C-alpha positions as a Markdown table, in Angstrom:
| # | Residue | x | y | z |
|---|---|---|---|---|
| 1 | Met | -22.7 | 23.3 | -14.4 |
| 2 | Arg | -22.0 | 20.6 | -11.0 |
| 3 | Leu | -18.7 | 19.5 | -10.5 |
| 4 | Asp | -19.1 | 15.7 | -9.8 |
| 5 | Leu | -16.2 | 13.7 | -8.4 |
| 6 | Ser | -15.1 | 11.8 | -11.1 |
| 7 | Lys | -15.0 | 14.7 | -13.5 |
| 8 | Leu | -12.3 | 15.9 | -10.5 |
| 9 | Phe | -10.6 | 12.8 | -10.9 |
| 10 | Glu | -10.3 | 13.6 | -14.9 |
| 11 | Ile | -8.9 | 16.9 | -14.3 |
| 12 | Tyr | -6.0 | 15.5 | -12.2 |
| 13 | Gly | -5.4 | 12.6 | -15.1 |
| 14 | Leu | -6.8 | 9.8 | -13.5 |
| 15 | Asn | -9.4 | 7.3 | -14.3 |
| 16 | Pro | -12.4 | 6.8 | -11.7 |
| 17 | Glu | -13.2 | 3.3 | -13.0 |
| 18 | Asn | -9.8 | 2.7 | -11.3 |
| 19 | Ile | -10.3 | 3.8 | -7.9 |
| 20 | Lys | -12.4 | 3.2 | -5.1 |
| 21 | Leu | -13.9 | 5.7 | -2.6 |
| 22 | Val | -13.4 | 5.0 | 1.0 |
| 23 | Arg | -15.7 | 6.9 | 3.8 |
| 24 | His | -14.0 | 6.1 | 7.1 |
| 25 | Gly | -17.0 | 6.4 | 9.7 |
| 26 | Val | -16.3 | 6.9 | 13.8 |
| 27 | Glu | -14.7 | 3.2 | 14.3 |
| 28 | Lys | -16.2 | 1.2 | 16.9 |
| 29 | Thr | -14.2 | -0.8 | 19.8 |
| 30 | Thr | -14.6 | -4.8 | 20.1 |
| 31 | Glu | -16.4 | -2.6 | 23.5 |
| 32 | Lys | -18.8 | -0.8 | 20.9 |
| 33 | Lys | -17.4 | 2.6 | 22.3 |
| 34 | Asn | -16.0 | 5.1 | 19.9 |
| 35 | Ser | -12.3 | 4.6 | 19.7 |
| 36 | Arg | -9.4 | 6.8 | 21.0 |
| 37 | Met | -9.5 | 9.2 | 18.1 |
| 38 | Ser | -11.6 | 9.9 | 15.3 |
| 39 | Ile | -10.2 | 9.0 | 11.7 |
| 40 | Leu | -9.6 | 12.4 | 10.9 |
| 41 | Glu | -7.4 | 13.4 | 14.2 |
| 42 | Thr | -5.4 | 10.0 | 13.7 |
| 43 | Phe | -4.9 | 11.2 | 10.1 |
| 44 | Gln | -3.8 | 14.7 | 10.9 |
| 45 | Ile | -1.7 | 13.4 | 14.5 |
| 46 | Asp | -0.8 | 9.5 | 13.1 |
| 47 | Pro | -0.5 | 9.1 | 9.6 |
| 48 | Gln | 1.1 | 5.7 | 9.5 |
| 49 | Glu | -1.6 | 4.5 | 11.9 |
| 50 | Phe | -4.1 | 5.8 | 9.6 |
| 51 | Cys | -2.4 | 4.6 | 6.7 |
| 52 | Asp | -2.4 | 1.2 | 9.2 |
| 53 | Tyr | -5.8 | 1.4 | 9.6 |
| 54 | Gln | -6.9 | 1.5 | 6.1 |
| 55 | Ser | -4.5 | -1.0 | 4.7 |
| 56 | Phe | -6.3 | -4.1 | 6.6 |
| 57 | Gln | -9.2 | -4.7 | 5.3 |
| 58 | Pro | -11.7 | -8.4 | 4.3 |
| 59 | Pro | -10.1 | -10.0 | 1.0 |
| 60 | Lys | -11.8 | -8.2 | -2.2 |
| 61 | Lys | -12.7 | -4.7 | -0.5 |
| 62 | Phe | -11.0 | -3.1 | -2.8 |
| 63 | Ser | -11.2 | -5.7 | -5.5 |
| 64 | Asp | -9.2 | -4.4 | -8.7 |
| 65 | Ala | -8.8 | -0.9 | -8.0 |
| 66 | Lys | -5.7 | 0.7 | -8.4 |
| 67 | His | -5.8 | 3.7 | -6.3 |
| 68 | Ile | -8.3 | 4.5 | -3.1 |
| 69 | Ala | -9.7 | 7.7 | -1.9 |
| 70 | Ala | -10.2 | 8.4 | 1.5 |
| 71 | Phe | -12.7 | 10.2 | 3.3 |
| 72 | Ala | -13.5 | 11.1 | 6.5 |
| 73 | Arg | -17.0 | 11.0 | 7.7 |
| 74 | Thr | -18.6 | 14.7 | 8.5 |
| 75 | Arg | -22.0 | 16.2 | 9.2 |
| 76 | Ser | -25.2 | 14.0 | 7.6 |
| 77 | Thr | -24.0 | 12.5 | 4.4 |
| 78 | Thr | -21.1 | 14.9 | 3.6 |
| 79 | Ala | -17.2 | 13.5 | 3.7 |
| 80 | Leu | -14.2 | 15.4 | 3.7 |
| 81 | Phe | -11.6 | 14.0 | 1.3 |
| 82 | Leu | -8.3 | 12.9 | 3.0 |
| 83 | Gly | -5.9 | 11.7 | 0.2 |
| 84 | Leu | -4.9 | 9.5 | -2.6 |
| 85 | Trp | -3.3 | 6.0 | -2.0 |
| 86 | Asp | -2.1 | 3.7 | -5.0 |
| 87 | Ile | -2.5 | -0.1 | -4.3 |
| 88 | Glu | 0.8 | -1.5 | -5.0 |
| 89 | Gly | -0.6 | -5.0 | -4.3 |
| 90 | His | -2.0 | -7.1 | -1.4 |
| 91 | Leu | -1.0 | -10.2 | 0.9 |
| 92 | Pro | -3.3 | -12.7 | 2.6 |
| 93 | Phe | -2.8 | -12.8 | 6.9 |
| 94 | Asn | -1.0 | -16.1 | 5.9 |
| 95 | Gln | 1.8 | -14.2 | 4.6 |
| 96 | Phe | 2.4 | -11.1 | 7.2 |
| 97 | Asp | 5.7 | -11.1 | 8.2 |
| 98 | Glu | 6.9 | -10.2 | 11.8 |
| 99 | Gln | 6.5 | -6.4 | 11.6 |
| 100 | Leu | 3.3 | -6.2 | 9.7 |
| 101 | Leu | 1.9 | -9.3 | 12.4 |
| 102 | Ser | 2.6 | -6.7 | 15.0 |
| 103 | Arg | 1.2 | -3.9 | 13.0 |
| 104 | Phe | -2.0 | -6.0 | 12.8 |
| 105 | Arg | -2.3 | -7.5 | 16.0 |
| 106 | Lys | -2.3 | -3.6 | 17.7 |
| 107 | Leu | -5.1 | -2.9 | 15.7 |
| 108 | Gln | -6.6 | -6.0 | 15.8 |
| 109 | Asp | -6.8 | -6.2 | 19.2 |
| 110 | Glu | -9.0 | -2.8 | 19.8 |
| 111 | Phe | -11.5 | -3.3 | 16.5 |
| 112 | Gly | -11.9 | -7.3 | 17.3 |
| 113 | Trp | -10.7 | -8.3 | 13.5 |
| 114 | Thr | -10.5 | -11.4 | 12.3 |
| 115 | Asp | -7.6 | -13.4 | 10.7 |
| 116 | Asn | -9.1 | -13.5 | 7.5 |
| 117 | Met | -7.8 | -9.7 | 6.8 |
| 118 | Val | -6.0 | -8.9 | 3.7 |
| 119 | Trp | -3.3 | -6.2 | 4.0 |
| 120 | Tyr | -2.5 | -3.8 | 0.6 |
| 121 | Asp | 0.3 | -1.9 | 0.3 |
| 122 | Leu | -1.0 | 1.5 | -0.5 |
| 123 | Lys | 1.4 | 4.4 | -1.2 |
| 124 | Lys | 0.8 | 7.8 | -0.8 |
| 125 | Asn | -0.1 | 9.6 | -3.9 |
| 126 | His | 1.3 | 13.0 | -4.0 |
| 127 | Glu | -1.4 | 14.0 | -7.2 |
| 128 | Met | -4.7 | 15.5 | -5.0 |
| 129 | Asn | -2.7 | 16.8 | -2.1 |
| 130 | Glu | -3.6 | 20.4 | -2.5 |
| 131 | Leu | -7.2 | 19.2 | -1.7 |
| 132 | Ser | -6.9 | 16.6 | 1.1 |
| 133 | Gln | -9.1 | 18.4 | 4.3 |
| 134 | Arg | -10.5 | 20.7 | 2.2 |
| 135 | Leu | -12.5 | 19.2 | -0.7 |
| 136 | Val | -16.1 | 18.4 | 0.8 |
| 137 | Ile | -18.5 | 16.3 | -1.1 |
| 138 | Asp | -21.9 | 14.7 | -0.5 |
| 139 | Trp | -21.4 | 11.2 | -0.3 |
| 140 | Gly | -25.3 | 10.8 | -1.0 |
| 141 | Lys | -28.3 | 8.2 | 0.4 |
| 142 | Gly | -25.7 | 5.3 | 0.3 |
| 143 | Ala | -23.8 | 6.7 | 3.1 |
| 144 | Leu | -23.7 | 2.7 | 5.0 |
| 145 | Ala | -21.9 | 1.5 | 1.6 |
| 146 | Trp | -18.3 | 3.1 | 3.0 |
| 147 | Val | -16.4 | 1.5 | -0.1 |
| 148 | Gln | -18.1 | 2.4 | -3.6 |
| 149 | Asn | -16.9 | 2.8 | -6.9 |
| 150 | Gly | -14.9 | 6.0 | -8.1 |
| 151 | Ser | -17.3 | 6.5 | -11.3 |
| 152 | Thr | -20.2 | 6.4 | -8.4 |
| 153 | Pro | -22.0 | 10.3 | -9.1 |
| 154 | Lys | -20.8 | 12.6 | -5.9 |
| 155 | Ser | -21.3 | 16.0 | -6.0 |
| 156 | Ile | -18.2 | 18.3 | -4.9 |
| 157 | Ile | -20.3 | 20.6 | -1.8 |
| 158 | Glu | -17.2 | 22.9 | -1.2 |
| 159 | Ile | -13.4 | 23.1 | -1.6 |
| 160 | Lys | -12.4 | 25.3 | 1.6 |
| 161 | Ala | -10.1 | 27.6 | 1.8 |
| 162 | Pro | -6.5 | 27.0 | 2.2 |
| 163 | His | -5.6 | 26.5 | 6.1 |
| 164 | Ser | -9.2 | 25.9 | 7.2 |
| 165 | Ile | -10.0 | 23.8 | 10.4 |
| 166 | Arg | -13.7 | 23.2 | 10.4 |
| 167 | Glu | -17.3 | 23.8 | 9.6 |
| 168 | Phe | -18.7 | 26.7 | 11.5 |
| 169 | Leu | -22.4 | 25.0 | 12.9 |
| 170 | Ser | -23.1 | 28.1 | 15.6 |
| 171 | Tyr | -21.1 | 30.0 | 18.2 |
| 172 | Asp | -22.4 | 27.5 | 20.8 |
| 173 | Gln | -20.8 | 24.3 | 19.2 |
| 174 | Val | -17.3 | 25.7 | 18.2 |
| 175 | Cys | -15.0 | 23.2 | 20.1 |
| 176 | Leu | -11.5 | 23.0 | 18.7 |
| 177 | Ser | -9.1 | 20.2 | 19.3 |
| 178 | Phe | -5.6 | 20.9 | 20.5 |
| 179 | Asn | -4.4 | 19.9 | 17.0 |
| 180 | Asp | -7.0 | 22.7 | 15.6 |
| 181 | Leu | -5.1 | 25.0 | 18.0 |
| 182 | Lys | -1.4 | 23.7 | 17.1 |
| 183 | Thr | -2.6 | 24.7 | 13.7 |
| 184 | Leu | -3.7 | 28.1 | 14.5 |
| 185 | Arg | -0.9 | 28.9 | 16.5 |
| 186 | Ile | 1.6 | 27.5 | 13.3 |
| 187 | Ser | -0.9 | 28.9 | 10.3 |
| 188 | Pro | -0.6 | 32.9 | 10.9 |
| 189 | Lys | -2.5 | 33.0 | 7.0 |
| 190 | Ile | -5.8 | 31.2 | 8.4 |
| 191 | Thr | -8.4 | 32.7 | 6.1 |
| 192 | Ser | -10.9 | 30.3 | 8.3 |
| 193 | Leu | -11.4 | 28.6 | 11.9 |
| 194 | Tyr | -14.6 | 27.1 | 10.0 |
């Protein structure tokens, strides 16, 4: 029997109809170059910047959803689950306070966002933390649609062992980031390098 992502949400007591799936890719800067860090590295090294990055969206992007399930784009059409966030509300640009405006401007300059963005008040939901950076799904043929409904069929490809670092492709493609090396040193129970 194939386990579908929406069924997994139900096992955790979540209604897939209330969830938006967000597959973050390699973001391009205003100069059309890759951003300074990958989405996964930003998530691992600076969780606040990652949350800011996904909190500012065009109006109605997360529409009536109560949660977002964030994924990092990986090889081909696969995606790595990063976590679940609750949507507490949203504010249009003209209601940003000074602190929110400062956070927005920091990212706006890099990515060329316009002032029509909305800020979604996202709070980390710890319900599925044990699957963060371990659950791999097939995003499917709609890879360009980076926000989809939680009820959209998504096959679960793999649940990696705890403390796994990356997917092994071949020996000549082993390339560990500084963060991966720190994880290796800190976690003596690494069960899989890839």
